[in-house]
All heavy atoms as a GROMACS GRO file, in nm:
protein
  472
    1MET      N    1   0.848  -0.448  -0.165
    1MET     CA    2   0.935  -0.337  -0.189
    1MET      C    3   0.890  -0.220  -0.101
    1MET      O    4   0.772  -0.192  -0.091
    1MET     CB    5   0.931  -0.297  -0.337
    1MET     CG    6   1.007  -0.170  -0.365
    1MET     SD    7   0.990  -0.110  -0.535
    1MET     CE    8   1.088  -0.229  -0.620
    2TYR      N    9   0.985  -0.157  -0.039
    2TYR     CA   10   0.959  -0.040   0.042
    2TYR      C   11   1.008   0.085  -0.030
    2TYR      O   12   1.099   0.077  -0.113
    2TYR     CB   13   1.030  -0.049   0.176
    2TYR     CG   14   0.967  -0.150   0.269
    2TYR    CD1   15   1.007  -0.283   0.270
    2TYR    CD2   16   0.866  -0.111   0.357
    2TYR    CE1   17   0.949  -0.374   0.355
    2TYR    CE2   18   0.807  -0.202   0.442
    2TYR     CZ   19   0.850  -0.334   0.441
    2TYR     OH   20   0.791  -0.424   0.526
    3LYS      N   21   0.948   0.198   0.003
    3LYS     CA   22   0.989   0.325  -0.056
    3LYS      C   23   0.980   0.432   0.052
    3LYS      O   24   0.885   0.432   0.132
    3LYS     CB   25   0.896   0.360  -0.173
    3LYS     CG   26   0.935   0.486  -0.246
    3LYS     CD   27   0.848   0.503  -0.370
    3LYS     CE   28   0.894   0.626  -0.449
    3LYS     NZ   29   0.818   0.642  -0.572
    4ALA      N   30   1.077   0.520   0.056
    4ALA     CA   31   1.075   0.630   0.153
    4ALA      C   32   1.045   0.761   0.080
    4ALA      O   33   1.097   0.786  -0.028
    4ALA     CB   34   1.210   0.641   0.223
    5PHE      N   35   0.959   0.840   0.139
    5PHE     CA   36   0.924   0.971   0.087
    5PHE      C   37   0.970   1.074   0.189
    5PHE      O   38   0.952   1.054   0.309
    5PHE     CB   39   0.772   0.986   0.069
    5PHE     CG   40   0.713   0.890  -0.030
    5PHE    CD1   41   0.668   0.765   0.011
    5PHE    CD2   42   0.699   0.925  -0.163
    5PHE    CE1   43   0.612   0.677  -0.080
    5PHE    CE2   44   0.643   0.838  -0.254
    5PHE     CZ   45   0.600   0.714  -0.213
    6VAL      N   46   1.025   1.183   0.143
    6VAL     CA   47   1.069   1.290   0.233
    6VAL      C   48   0.983   1.413   0.208
    6VAL      O   49   0.960   1.453   0.095
    6VAL     CB   50   1.218   1.324   0.209
    6VAL    CG1   51   1.261   1.440   0.299
    6VAL    CG2   52   1.304   1.202   0.234
    7VAL      N   53   0.935   1.472   0.318
    7VAL     CA   54   0.859   1.596   0.311
    7VAL      C   55   0.946   1.703   0.375
    7VAL      O   56   0.994   1.687   0.488
    7VAL     CB   57   0.725   1.584   0.387
    7VAL    CG1   58   0.652   1.717   0.386
    7VAL    CG2   59   0.639   1.475   0.326
    8ALA      N   60   0.971   1.810   0.301
    8ALA     CA   61   1.059   1.917   0.348
    8ALA      C   62   1.000   1.987   0.470
    8ALA      O   63   0.881   1.978   0.499
    8ALA     CB   64   1.082   2.017   0.237
    9CYS      N   65   1.084   2.060   0.537
    9CYS     CA   66   1.046   2.134   0.657
    9CYS      C   67   0.934   2.233   0.630
    9CYS      O   68   0.931   2.302   0.528
    9CYS     CB   69   1.169   2.211   0.707
    9CYS     SG   70   1.135   2.326   0.839
   10SER      N   71   0.840   2.237   0.722
   10SER     CA   72   0.733   2.335   0.718
   10SER      C   73   0.709   2.383   0.860
   10SER      O   74   0.679   2.302   0.948
   10SER     CB   75   0.605   2.274   0.660
   10SER     OG   76   0.503   2.370   0.658
   11PRO      N   77   0.725   2.512   0.887
   11PRO     CA   78   0.716   2.560   1.025
   11PRO      C   79   0.576   2.553   1.086
   11PRO      O   80   0.562   2.549   1.207
   11PRO     CB   81   0.765   2.704   1.016
   11PRO     CG   82   0.742   2.744   0.874
   11PRO     CD   83   0.756   2.619   0.793
   12ALA      N   84   0.474   2.550   1.005
   12ALA     CA   85   0.337   2.547   1.056
   12ALA      C   86   0.283   2.404   1.052
   12ALA      O   87   0.295   2.335   0.951
   12ALA     CB   88   0.248   2.639   0.974
   13ALA      N   89   0.223   2.360   1.162
   13ALA     CA   90   0.173   2.223   1.172
   13ALA      C   91   0.067   2.192   1.068
   13ALA      O   92   0.066   2.082   1.010
   13ALA     CB   93   0.119   2.197   1.312
   14ASP      N   94  -0.023   2.286   1.041
   14ASP     CA   95  -0.129   2.259   0.943
   14ASP      C   96  -0.072   2.243   0.803
   14ASP      O   97  -0.118   2.159   0.726
   14ASP     CB   98  -0.238   2.367   0.948
   14ASP     CG   99  -0.186   2.507   0.922
   14ASP    OD1  100  -0.065   2.532   0.937
   14ASP    OD2  101  -0.269   2.593   0.887
   15GLN      N  102   0.031   2.320   0.769
   15GLN     CA  103   0.095   2.304   0.638
   15GLN      C  104   0.169   2.171   0.630
   15GLN      O  105   0.165   2.104   0.527
   15GLN     CB  106   0.192   2.419   0.613
   15GLN     CG  107   0.126   2.552   0.591
   15GLN     CD  108   0.226   2.665   0.579
   15GLN    OE1  109   0.343   2.651   0.615
   15GLN    NE2  110   0.180   2.778   0.527
   16MET      N  111   0.236   2.132   0.739
   16MET     CA  112   0.308   2.005   0.741
   16MET      C  113   0.209   1.890   0.726
   16MET      O  114   0.234   1.796   0.650
   16MET     CB  115   0.387   1.991   0.871
   16MET     CG  116   0.460   1.858   0.882
   16MET     SD  117   0.581   1.828   0.753
   16MET     CE  118   0.715   1.926   0.811
   17ALA      N  119   0.098   1.896   0.795
   17ALA     CA  120  -0.003   1.791   0.784
   17ALA      C  121  -0.054   1.778   0.641
   17ALA      O  122  -0.072   1.668   0.589
   17ALA     CB  123  -0.119   1.819   0.879
   18GLU      N  124  -0.076   1.890   0.575
   18GLU     CA  125  -0.123   1.888   0.436
   18GLU      C  126  -0.018   1.826   0.344
   18GLU      O  127  -0.051   1.746   0.257
   18GLU     CB  128  -0.156   2.030   0.391
   18GLU     CG  129  -0.218   2.034   0.252
   18GLU     CD  130  -0.259   2.175   0.210
   18GLU    OE1  131  -0.299   2.253   0.300
   18GLU    OE2  132  -0.252   2.204   0.091
   19LEU      N  133   0.109   1.861   0.365
   19LEU     CA  134   0.215   1.804   0.281
   19LEU      C  135   0.229   1.653   0.303
   19LEU      O  136   0.247   1.577   0.207
   19LEU     CB  137   0.348   1.874   0.311
   19LEU     CG  138   0.358   2.019   0.269
   19LEU    CD1  139   0.487   2.083   0.322
   19LEU    CD2  140   0.352   2.033   0.117
   20VAL      N  141   0.218   1.608   0.429
   20VAL     CA  142   0.226   1.465   0.458
   20VAL      C  143   0.108   1.392   0.394
   20VAL      O  144   0.123   1.284   0.336
   20VAL     CB  145   0.232   1.441   0.609
   20VAL    CG1  146   0.215   1.293   0.643
   20VAL    CG2  147   0.363   1.494   0.666
   21GLU      N  148  -0.010   1.453   0.402
   21GLU     CA  149  -0.129   1.393   0.340
   21GLU      C  150  -0.112   1.382   0.189
   21GLU      O  151  -0.147   1.280   0.130
   21GLU     CB  152  -0.250   1.478   0.374
   21GLU     CG  153  -0.381   1.420   0.327
   21GLU     CD  154  -0.498   1.507   0.370
   21GLU    OE1  155  -0.516   1.526   0.491
   21GLU    OE2  156  -0.570   1.554   0.280
   22GLN      N  157  -0.058   1.484   0.127
   22GLN     CA  158  -0.035   1.480  -0.018
   22GLN      C  159   0.060   1.368  -0.055
   22GLN      O  160   0.037   1.294  -0.151
   22GLN     CB  161   0.020   1.614  -0.067
   22GLN     CG  162  -0.080   1.725  -0.068
   22GLN     CD  163  -0.016   1.860  -0.101
   22GLN    OE1  164   0.103   1.869  -0.130
   22GLN    NE2  165  -0.097   1.965  -0.096
   23LYS      N  166   0.170   1.351   0.023
   23LYS     CA  167   0.265   1.243  -0.004
   23LYS      C  168   0.200   1.106   0.018
   23LYS      O  169   0.225   1.012  -0.058
   23LYS     CB  170   0.389   1.256   0.083
   23LYS     CG  171   0.487   1.358   0.034
   23LYS     CD  172   0.549   1.314  -0.097
   23LYS     CE  173   0.655   1.412  -0.140
   23LYS     NZ  174   0.715   1.378  -0.269
   24ALA      N  175   0.117   1.092   0.120
   24ALA     CA  176   0.049   0.965   0.145
   24ALA      C  177  -0.045   0.931   0.031
   24ALA      O  178  -0.052   0.816  -0.014
   24ALA     CB  179  -0.026   0.972   0.277
   25ASN      N  180  -0.117   1.030  -0.019
   25ASN     CA  181  -0.208   1.007  -0.132
   25ASN      C  182  -0.131   0.974  -0.259
   25ASN      O  183  -0.173   0.890  -0.339
   25ASN     CB  184  -0.298   1.129  -0.154
   25ASN     CG  185  -0.403   1.141  -0.046
   25ASN    OD1  186  -0.446   1.043   0.012
   25ASN    ND2  187  -0.444   1.264  -0.018
   26GLU      N  188  -0.016   1.039  -0.277
   26GLU     CA  189   0.070   1.010  -0.392
   26GLU      C  190   0.118   0.864  -0.385
   26GLU      O  191   0.117   0.792  -0.485
   26GLU     CB  192   0.189   1.106  -0.392
   26GLU     CG  193   0.290   1.081  -0.501
   26GLU     CD  194   0.410   1.174  -0.487
   26GLU    OE1  195   0.389   1.294  -0.460
   26GLU    OE2  196   0.524   1.127  -0.503
   27ALA      N  197   0.160   0.822  -0.267
   27ALA     CA  198   0.206   0.685  -0.248
   27ALA      C  199   0.093   0.586  -0.278
   27ALA      O  200   0.114   0.484  -0.343
   27ALA     CB  201   0.256   0.666  -0.106
   28LEU      N  202  -0.026   0.617  -0.232
   28LEU     CA  203  -0.143   0.531  -0.257
   28LEU      C  204  -0.169   0.516  -0.406
   28LEU      O  205  -0.193   0.406  -0.455
   28LEU     CB  206  -0.265   0.588  -0.186
   28LEU     CG  207  -0.391   0.503  -0.190
   28LEU    CD1  208  -0.369   0.372  -0.116
   28LEU    CD2  209  -0.506   0.579  -0.129
   29ARG      N  210  -0.162   0.625  -0.480
   29ARG     CA  211  -0.184   0.620  -0.625
   29ARG      C  212  -0.077   0.536  -0.695
   29ARG      O  213  -0.102   0.477  -0.800
   29ARG     CB  214  -0.186   0.761  -0.684
   29ARG     CG  215  -0.314   0.837  -0.657
   29ARG     CD  216  -0.322   0.966  -0.737
   29ARG     NE  217  -0.216   1.060  -0.702
   29ARG     CZ  218  -0.223   1.150  -0.604
   29ARG    NH1  219  -0.332   1.158  -0.531
   29ARG    NH2  220  -0.123   1.231  -0.581
   30GLU      N  221   0.045   0.531  -0.637
   30GLU     CA  222   0.154   0.453  -0.695
   30GLU      C  223   0.153   0.308  -0.649
   30GLU      O  224   0.242   0.231  -0.682
   30GLU     CB  225   0.288   0.518  -0.659
   30GLU     CG  226   0.309   0.653  -0.724
   30GLU     CD  227   0.440   0.717  -0.683
   30GLU    OE1  228   0.523   0.651  -0.616
   30GLU    OE2  229   0.460   0.834  -0.719
   31GLY      N  230   0.051   0.270  -0.570
   31GLY     CA  231   0.039   0.131  -0.526
   31GLY      C  232   0.106   0.101  -0.394
   31GLY      O  233   0.130  -0.015  -0.360
   32TYR      N  234   0.137   0.204  -0.315
   32TYR     CA  235   0.202   0.186  -0.186
   32TYR      C  236   0.106   0.217  -0.072
   32TYR      O  237   0.017   0.301  -0.084
   32TYR     CB  238   0.323   0.280  -0.173
   32TYR     CG  239   0.439   0.240  -0.260
   32TYR    CD1  240   0.448   0.284  -0.392
   32TYR    CD2  241   0.541   0.160  -0.211
   32TYR    CE1  242   0.554   0.248  -0.472
   32TYR    CE2  243   0.648   0.123  -0.290
   32TYR     CZ  244   0.654   0.168  -0.421
   32TYR     OH  245   0.760   0.132  -0.500
   33ASP      N  246   0.126   0.149   0.041
   33ASP     CA  247   0.053   0.176   0.164
   33ASP      C  248   0.153   0.232   0.265
   33ASP      O  249   0.259   0.173   0.288
   33ASP     CB  250  -0.009   0.049   0.221
   33ASP     CG  251  -0.119  -0.006   0.133
   33ASP    OD1  252  -0.196   0.074   0.077
   33ASP    OD2  253  -0.129  -0.130   0.122
   34VAL      N  254   0.121   0.345   0.326
   34VAL     CA  255   0.209   0.404   0.427
   34VAL      C  256   0.208   0.315   0.550
   34VAL      O  257   0.102   0.277   0.599
   34VAL     CB  258   0.163   0.547   0.462
   34VAL    CG1  259   0.244   0.603   0.578
   34VAL    CG2  260   0.177   0.638   0.340
   35VAL      N  261   0.326   0.282   0.601
   35VAL     CA  262   0.336   0.197   0.719
   35VAL      C  263   0.391   0.272   0.840
   35VAL      O  264   0.367   0.232   0.954
   35VAL     CB  265   0.419   0.069   0.693
   35VAL    CG1  266   0.349  -0.019   0.594
   35VAL    CG2  267   0.558   0.102   0.646
   36SER      N  268   0.466   0.380   0.816
   36SER     CA  269   0.525   0.453   0.927
   36SER      C  270   0.573   0.589   0.879
   36SER      O  271   0.593   0.610   0.760
   36SER     CB  272   0.643   0.374   0.984
   36SER     OG  273   0.699   0.441   1.094
   37PHE      N  274   0.593   0.679   0.975
   37PHE     CA  275   0.658   0.806   0.942
   37PHE      C  276   0.729   0.858   1.066
   37PHE      O  277   0.699   0.817   1.178
   37PHE     CB  278   0.559   0.909   0.887
   37PHE     CG  279   0.464   0.965   0.988
   37PHE    CD1  280   0.494   1.080   1.057
   37PHE    CD2  281   0.344   0.903   1.012
   37PHE    CE1  282   0.407   1.131   1.152
   37PHE    CE2  283   0.255   0.953   1.106
   37PHE     CZ  284   0.287   1.068   1.176
   38SER      N  285   0.825   0.945   1.043
   38SER     CA  286   0.902   1.001   1.152
   38SER      C  287   0.929   1.148   1.124
   38SER      O  288   0.959   1.186   1.011
   38SER     CB  289   1.035   0.925   1.164
   38SER     OG  290   1.113   0.981   1.268
   39VAL      N  291   0.918   1.230   1.228
   39VAL     CA  292   0.949   1.372   1.215
   39VAL      C  293   1.095   1.390   1.255
   39VAL      O  294   1.138   1.340   1.360
   39VAL     CB  295   0.858   1.457   1.306
   39VAL    CG1  296   0.892   1.604   1.295
   39VAL    CG2  297   0.712   1.433   1.271
   40THR      N  298   1.171   1.458   1.172
   40THR     CA  299   1.313   1.478   1.198
   40THR      C  300   1.336   1.602   1.283
   40THR      O  301   1.246   1.685   1.300
   40THR     CB  302   1.391   1.492   1.067
   40THR    OG1  303   1.352   1.614   1.002
   40THR    CG2  304   1.366   1.374   0.974
   41ASN      N  305   1.457   1.617   1.334
   41ASN     CA  306   1.492   1.735   1.413
   41ASN      C  307   1.483   1.864   1.333
   41ASN      O  308   1.467   1.972   1.389
   41ASN     CB  309   1.632   1.721   1.470
   41ASN     CG  310   1.639   1.616   1.579
   41ASN    OD1  311   1.539   1.583   1.639
   41ASN    ND2  312   1.757   1.564   1.603
   42SER      N  313   1.493   1.854   1.202
   42SER     CA  314   1.485   1.973   1.117
   42SER      C  315   1.341   2.001   1.073
   42SER      O  316   1.318   2.077   0.980
   42SER     CB  317   1.574   1.956   0.994
   42SER     OG  318   1.530   1.846   0.917
   43ALA      N  319   1.245   1.938   1.140
   43ALA     CA  320   1.101   1.956   1.114
   43ALA      C  321   1.058   1.902   0.979
   43ALA      O  322   0.957   1.943   0.925
   43ALA     CB  323   1.060   2.103   1.129
   44GLY      N  324   1.134   1.809   0.926
   44GLY     CA  325   1.094   1.738   0.804
   44GLY      C  326   1.026   1.607   0.844
   44GLY      O  327   1.021   1.571   0.961
   45VAL      N  328   0.975   1.537   0.745
   45VAL     CA  329   0.910   1.408   0.771
   45VAL      C  330   0.963   1.305   0.673
   45VAL      O  331   0.975   1.332   0.554
   45VAL     CB  332   0.756   1.420   0.755
   45VAL    CG1  333   0.690   1.284   0.767
   45VAL    CG2  334   0.699   1.515   0.859
   46ILE      N  335   0.995   1.189   0.725
   46ILE     CA  336   1.031   1.074   0.642
   46ILE      C  337   0.917   0.975   0.654
   46ILE      O  338   0.880   0.933   0.764
   46ILE     CB  339   1.163   1.009   0.688
   46ILE    CG1  340   1.276   1.111   0.679
   46ILE    CG2  341   1.192   0.885   0.603
   46ILE    CD1  342   1.404   1.064   0.743
   47THR      N  343   0.857   0.941   0.541
   47THR     CA  344   0.744   0.849   0.538
   47THR      C  345   0.789   0.719   0.473
   47THR      O  346   0.849   0.721   0.365
   47THR     CB  347   0.628   0.910   0.457
   47THR    OG1  348   0.594   1.035   0.515
   47THR    CG2  349   0.507   0.820   0.458
   48LEU      N  350   0.760   0.607   0.536
   48LEU     CA  351   0.794   0.476   0.483
   48LEU      C  352   0.667   0.408   0.434
   48LEU      O  353   0.566   0.405   0.504
   48LEU     CB  354   0.860   0.389   0.590
   48LEU     CG  355   0.904   0.250   0.546
   48LEU    CD1  356   1.016   0.260   0.442
   48LEU    CD2  357   0.950   0.169   0.665
   49ALA      N  358   0.673   0.357   0.312
   49ALA     CA  359   0.557   0.290   0.253
   49ALA      C  360   0.603   0.159   0.190
   49ALA      O  361   0.718   0.144   0.153
   49ALA     CB  362   0.493   0.380   0.147
   50ARG      N  363   0.511   0.065   0.180
   50ARG     CA  364   0.544  -0.062   0.115
   50ARG      C  365   0.446  -0.086   0.001
   50ARG      O  366   0.329  -0.048   0.008
   50ARG     CB  367   0.543  -0.177   0.213
   50ARG     CG  368   0.408  -0.210   0.271
   50ARG     CD  369   0.419  -0.324   0.368
   50ARG     NE  370   0.286  -0.357   0.419
   50ARG     CZ  371   0.263  -0.447   0.510
   50ARG    NH1  372   0.364  -0.513   0.563
   50ARG    NH2  373   0.142  -0.471   0.550
   51HIS      N  374   0.495  -0.151  -0.102
   51HIS     CA  375   0.413  -0.179  -0.218
   51HIS      C  376   0.314  -0.289  -0.182
   51HIS      O  377   0.352  -0.394  -0.131
   51HIS     CB  378   0.498  -0.220  -0.338
   51HIS     CG  379   0.427  -0.203  -0.467
   51HIS    ND1  380   0.345  -0.299  -0.520
   51HIS    CD2  381   0.422  -0.098  -0.552
   51HIS    CE1  382   0.293  -0.256  -0.633
   51HIS    NE2  383   0.339  -0.134  -0.655
   52ARG      N  384   0.187  -0.265  -0.207
   52ARG     CA  385   0.083  -0.359  -0.160
   52ARG      C  386   0.089  -0.493  -0.233
   52ARG      O  387   0.046  -0.594  -0.178
   52ARG     CB  388  -0.055  -0.297  -0.168
   52ARG     CG  389  -0.109  -0.271  -0.305
   52ARG     CD  390  -0.250  -0.214  -0.298
   52ARG     NE  391  -0.252  -0.083  -0.234
   52ARG     CZ  392  -0.252   0.030  -0.301
   52ARG    NH1  393  -0.252   0.030  -0.431
   52ARG    NH2  394  -0.253   0.144  -0.239
   53ASP      N  395   0.141  -0.500  -0.355
   53ASP     CA  396   0.150  -0.628  -0.426
   53ASP      C  397   0.257  -0.719  -0.368
   53ASP      O  398   0.251  -0.840  -0.383
   53ASP     CB  399   0.177  -0.606  -0.574
   53ASP     CG  400   0.058  -0.543  -0.645
   53ASP    OD1  401  -0.055  -0.549  -0.592
   53ASP    OD2  402   0.079  -0.485  -0.753
   54ASP      N  403   0.357  -0.660  -0.302
   54ASP     CA  404   0.466  -0.739  -0.246
   54ASP      C  405   0.431  -0.800  -0.110
   54ASP      O  406   0.493  -0.894  -0.066
   54ASP     CB  407   0.592  -0.653  -0.229
   54ASP     CG  408   0.648  -0.608  -0.364
   54ASP    OD1  409   0.616  -0.672  -0.466
   54ASP    OD2  410   0.723  -0.510  -0.367
   55PHE      N  411   0.332  -0.742  -0.043
   55PHE     CA  412   0.292  -0.788   0.090
   55PHE      C  413   0.141  -0.800   0.095
   55PHE      O  414   0.073  -0.710   0.143
   55PHE     CB  415   0.340  -0.689   0.197
   55PHE     CG  416   0.489  -0.673   0.202
   55PHE    CD1  417   0.552  -0.575   0.128
   55PHE    CD2  418   0.565  -0.756   0.280
   55PHE    CE1  419   0.689  -0.560   0.132
   55PHE    CE2  420   0.702  -0.741   0.285
   55PHE     CZ  421   0.764  -0.643   0.211
   56PRO      N  422   0.085  -0.910   0.045
   56PRO     CA  423  -0.060  -0.922   0.046
   56PRO      C  424  -0.113  -0.920   0.189
   56PRO      O  425  -0.051  -0.972   0.280
   56PRO     CB  426  -0.086  -1.057  -0.020
   56PRO     CG  427   0.044  -1.125  -0.029
   56PRO     CD  428   0.152  -1.025  -0.008
   57ARG      N  429  -0.227  -0.859   0.205
   57ARG     CA  430  -0.289  -0.849   0.338
   57ARG      C  431  -0.342  -0.986   0.379
   57ARG      O  432  -0.388  -1.064   0.297
   57ARG     CB  433  -0.404  -0.749   0.336
   57ARG     CG  434  -0.358  -0.608   0.310
   57ARG     CD  435  -0.477  -0.514   0.316
   57ARG     NE  436  -0.440  -0.381   0.279
   57ARG     CZ  437  -0.406  -0.287   0.365
   57ARG    NH1  438  -0.406  -0.314   0.492
   57ARG    NH2  439  -0.373  -0.167   0.324
   58GLU      N  440  -0.335  -1.010   0.510
   58GLU     CA  441  -0.390  -1.134   0.562
   58GLU      C  442  -0.541  -1.130   0.554
   58GLU      O  443  -0.603  -1.026   0.577
   58GLU     CB  444  -0.346  -1.155   0.707
   58GLU     CG  445  -0.200  -1.177   0.721
   58GLU     CD  446  -0.161  -1.200   0.867
   58GLU    OE1  447  -0.251  -1.231   0.948
   58GLU    OE2  448  -0.043  -1.186   0.898
   59ARG      N  449  -0.600  -1.241   0.524
   59ARG     CA  450  -0.747  -1.249   0.517
   59ARG      C  451  -0.802  -1.282   0.654
   59ARG      O  452  -0.752  -1.370   0.722
   59ARG     CB  453  -0.790  -1.353   0.415
   59ARG     CG  454  -0.752  -1.315   0.275
   59ARG     CD  455  -0.805  -1.414   0.178
   59ARG     NE  456  -0.762  -1.375   0.044
   59ARG     CZ  457  -0.794  -1.441  -0.064
   59ARG    NH1  458  -0.866  -1.550  -0.055
   59ARG    NH2  459  -0.750  -1.400  -0.180
   60VAL      N  460  -0.904  -1.213   0.692
   60VAL     CA  461  -0.971  -1.239   0.819
   60VAL      C  462  -1.090  -1.328   0.791
   60VAL      O  463  -1.172  -1.297   0.706
   60VAL     CB  464  -1.017  -1.106   0.884
   60VAL    CG1  465  -1.089  -1.135   1.014
   60VAL    CG2  466  -0.897  -1.015   0.905
   61SER      N  467  -1.098  -1.441   0.863
   61SER     CA  468  -1.210  -1.531   0.838
   61SER      C  469  -1.323  -1.512   0.934
   61SER      O  470  -1.319  -1.449   1.030
   61SER     CB  471  -1.166  -1.676   0.840
   61SER     OG  472  -1.062  -1.702   0.925
   0.00000   0.00000   0.00000
């Protein structure tokens, strides 16, 4: 299962980074791993995460 998180516009890069980090940590607590994100033209961020139970990680031997 995938889930998208949206981070609202923030004009300052350091504030935007903090908001993205908060959303990533929130996703992690909910059992999701962030796989991608995109910055929109309106200076927002769309973060895509997938539920870790639905996509088990490959084992390295």
